[in-house]
C-alpha positions, -999 to +999 in steps of 0.1 A: -107-140+137-085-133+107-076-156+079-039-152+088-047-163+124-066-193+113-036-204+093-011-201+121-031-208+153-021-245+153+016-238+147+044-233+171+049-195+176+079-173+184+074-135+187+104-114+175+102-081+192+086-070+225+066-039+231+033-023+222+024-044+191+034-077+207+014-070+238-017-060+220-016-090+197-013-113+226-043-097+241-063-102+209-052-137+200-045-170+218-014-188+207-018-223+221+017-235+212+037-203+221+074-210+226+092-178+235+102-142+226+134-131+209+147-095+209+182-081+211+175-044+213+145-038+237+142-010+262+126-010+297+095+007+283+090-023+259+086-047+288+049-041+290+037-076+297+069-097+294+095-102+321+131-098+308+139-134+318+116-147+291+133-129+262+161-147+243+187-137+218+176-142+181+205-168+180+182-192+197+163-195+164+194-209+146+189-244+160+151-243+162+131-269+143+115-249+114+087-274+108+054-259+117+071-228+132+060-193+126+078-162+137+056-132+143+076-100+136+067-072+159+099-051+155+098-018+136+129-028+117+111-055+099+134-058+069+164-064+092+145-092+110+135-108+077+171-107+065+182-124+097+156-150+094+165-157+058+202-160+067+192-186+093+174-207+066+139-196+073+115-193+043+084-171+038+062-198+052+080-193+085+072-157+093+045-131+092+044-094+100+026-086+132+003-062+115-010-089+092-031-100+122-047-066+122-066-072+089-097-078+111-129-061+099-150-078+126-128-063+154-128-029+138-166-030+135-170-041+171-149-013+185-168+013+164-200+000+179-189+006+215-186+038+235-149+047+232-128+067+255-092+079+247-066+079+275-044+108+268-047+143+254-011+151+245+013+147+215+004+111+208-032+121+204-025+151+182-001+131+160-030+108+151-059+132+154-068+128+117-070+090+119-090+092+151-116+114+134-116+091+104-120+058+123-137+070+155-163+097+144-178+095+179-155+097+209-173+096+243-146+114+263-110+113+275-091+099+304-060+115+320-037+103+347-036+138+363-069+155+359-068+193+359-096+202+334-132+191+330-135+192+292-112+187+262-124+194+227-160+196+239-159+162+256-156+153+293-124+143+309-123+115+334-097+108+360-084+072+361-104+067+393-136+078+376-128+056+346-130+025+367-168+026+369-177+050+340-157+029+313-166-005+326-186-014+294-166+009+271-135+005+249-103+025+257-077+037+232-044+046+249-028+076+233+004+079+253+040+070+252+037+056+287+018+025+276+037+003+300+024+022+331-011+027+317-013-009+307-005-020+342-031+004+356-058-008+333-052-044+340-052-036+377-086-019+372-099-051+357-097-042+320-086-069+296-059-061+269-073-065+234-108-070+246-112-037+265-083-016+254-056-011+227-028+013+221-036+041+196-009+030+171-023-005+171-058+008+166-047+031+137-031+001+120-063-018+125-082+011+110-058+015+080-061-022+072-097-030+081-118+001+074-125-011+038-130-048+046-167-042+055-173-020+024-200-030-001-186-047-032-193-074-058-165-098-069-166-120-100-139-144-088-116-160-114-085-161-093-058-187-100-037-181-069-008-167-088+023-150-073+018-120-096-013-098-095-024-070-119-050-045-106-065-023-132-085+008-121-112+014-148-147+025-155-144+062-167-126+062-201-145+036-221-133+050-254-098+037-249-108+001-239-107-011-275-069-004-273-060-009-237-075-043-230-065-061-262-029-049-255-032-061-220-045-095-231-017-099-256+012-088-234+003-098-198+021-130-187-001-161-185+008-168-149-006-136-136-039-130-119-057-100-134-085-081-116-103-052-133-117-028-106-144-001-109-147+023-080-182+035-072-199+019-102-206-014-119-198-017-156-216-045-174-193-040-204-163-047-182-180-076-165-185-093-198-150-085-210-136-101-178-157-131-183-145-135-219-109-130-210-109-151-178-101-121-155-117-113-122-139-082-118-144-062-087-168-033-082-172-012-051-202+007-039-182+036-026-161+057-050-127+056-034-097+044-054-076+035-023-105+014-010-109-003-044-072-011-048-069-023-012-099-047-016-084-061-048-051-068-031-067-082+000-089-105-021-058-120-038-037-132-008-013-152-029-003-121-049+032-110-038+043-089-068+015-064-075+011-043-106-013-014-103-024+002-136-049+029-147-072+023-176-055+048-199-022+030-199-011+013-231+012-016-223+039-030-246+054-063-252+078-073-224+069-044-201+057-066-173+087-089-174+110-060-175+095-044-145+098-076-125+133-084-136+144-048-128+128-050-094+146-082-086+180-071-100+180-038-081+169-055-049+195-082-051+225-065-068+224-028-056+226-011-023+190+001-026+158-012-010+130-009-036+097+009-029+082+004-063+092+001-100+077+020-130+084+020-167+093+051-187+060+069-196+060+096-222+032+118-208+047+119-173+067+144-153+097+122-149+095+098-179+091+125-205+126+139-198+144+106-199+126+095-231+134+128-249+170+123-239+171+087-250+155+094-283+174+126-290+144+148-291+154+174-264+160+202-289+126+196-306+109+200-272+129+231-261+122+248-295+085+243-290+079+244-253+109+259-236+132+245-210+131+208-202+128+200-165+117+171-143+084+179-127+060+164-101+032+180-122+021+202-094+045+229-085+067+239-115+073+231-152+037+221-157+037+220-195+038+182-196+008+181-173-014+209-186-007+213-223-026+190-248+000+200-274+028+186-251+009+154-247+004+151-285+041+158-290+050+130-266+028+107-287+048+117-318+031+148-333+061+168-347+084+143-329+090+115-354+114+094-333+086+089-308+056+084-330+054+046-325+051+032-289+059-004-299+089+006-319+102+026-289+097-004-267+118-025-291+146+001-290+146+001-252+145-036-250+177-039-271+196-015-249+219-028-221+202-031-187+195+003-173+175+019-145+174+053-128+163+064-093+135+090-094+143+115-066+109+133-068+072+125-065+063+099-091+028+091-104+015+056-097-005+051-129+015+020-137+038+006-110+050-027-095+053-031-057+056-059-033+028-070-010+051-066+021+055-029+012+018-025+009+014-038+044+044-019+058+029+014+046-004+005+063-021-001+028-034+028+008-053+053+030-090+053+028-101+088+038-135+103+040-129+136+023-101+128-001-100+104-031-078+110-061-041+115-055-039+105-018-027+070-027+001+085-047+011+109-019+010+081+006+032+057-014+058+083-024+059+095+012+064+059+024+093+055+000+110+087+011+105+082+049+115+046+049+144+049+025+129+028-003+137+040-037+114+047-067+131+027-095+125+035-132+130+005-155+146+023-185+143-008-207+106-005-209+080+021-220+042+022-216+019+049-230-003+072-210-031+090-228-029+123-208-036+141-176-069+157-165-066+190-183-055+173-214-082+146-215-108+163-238-083+172-264-065+138-261-098+120-266-102+138-299-065+131-308-071+094-300-101+092-323-082+107-352-050+087-347-061+052-334-032+036-353-008+049-326-028+032-298-044+001-312-026-033-310-007-038-342 
């Protein structure tokens, strides 16, 4: 069972939203003090295991006693449900997202150990084929309602009649939009929901959130249970640690949990540094940055506001506070929903343009490097990404107004409150996001054959597809040493000009 389930199993339960997720969760877990369902926009296909008569309007919750009550949100429009609950006087202790119950490494491992059949070979299957291959490397075969072929993708196809006996001791993943009908057939055949079968979307969520929970790791635990968490990915640029970590120690808020993470290695130097500074240290056996960050977040369940930072980021005084206040102000006072917040970063495809504009250095750039354009650092205007000379320029070489990071921060801090919305892919070398967004996007994807960059693509895609904006806090700046093709030259530059990086 999950930690979340252990916390809520003795409480009174209401489920908001009927359909696939609700049905699968009820198959997986027993809610001894279940009260009722609420939903005001369900369709006939959502009535999988719930009669219409048992579903109430959400207004029923207005007069409900909130003590020891937890609402499990199973609607796709989770933000709207949360807003409704808050308007009724419910606090965060009164609700969870349904997918939180799918942080379940034991269940994921148990399914993987079984012989698995997939019911369905159509669009639902192909839409999730990558995840199926990732989380189910061995599929025994397929089941179809109307059998016309013997084989599919080199595996046998069973009719539903054949599946009654052949799949009796197997697990079935239903890859079909007709889950209501197939659910009823499977139950009629003696299969138990949750124990013997799940919908594909539920299984994918389980895989996204649980594949890394059984990974090998070591954790030096110095958690304080703080509301804010900083996860620092490190281990590969030791030469900057003399600057990065003293800055971090000086400027990180005291009421923040800090966890230094090394992916695929253990650093005794960092272990000792964390011990000295009172920070947690996490090392993973597998080298996968998404896995490492996910584990760090999962190991800090109290962390709601999560800062993620790379080891070559040079923080400045007030940068954390500015990111947090910008997040809250935009969320509360604007018409935007926030995906994540980032500071202005000089060596960055978006930040370099704004900083050159703010510090009146556009002409200097264009005289030396040509046109100034925002870039995602992949498809056009790649100078800021490829050129070591451009990186040095953004650190102040031939650019006197930007040759002192801390002075730039003071200037930005004194300006009136300002933010911008980044309309393009944005790097996630230093960002702030909310734990709920991490869960809503299915955590960072842990993929077998991809490592660097997939976390950034995933988060930016999540923001775009779910209408959550990338907010740039323009009253804060943090330094970034340089991109991959600039690293060798920037290491030499760093060694010659340490005064621009070290804590003053």
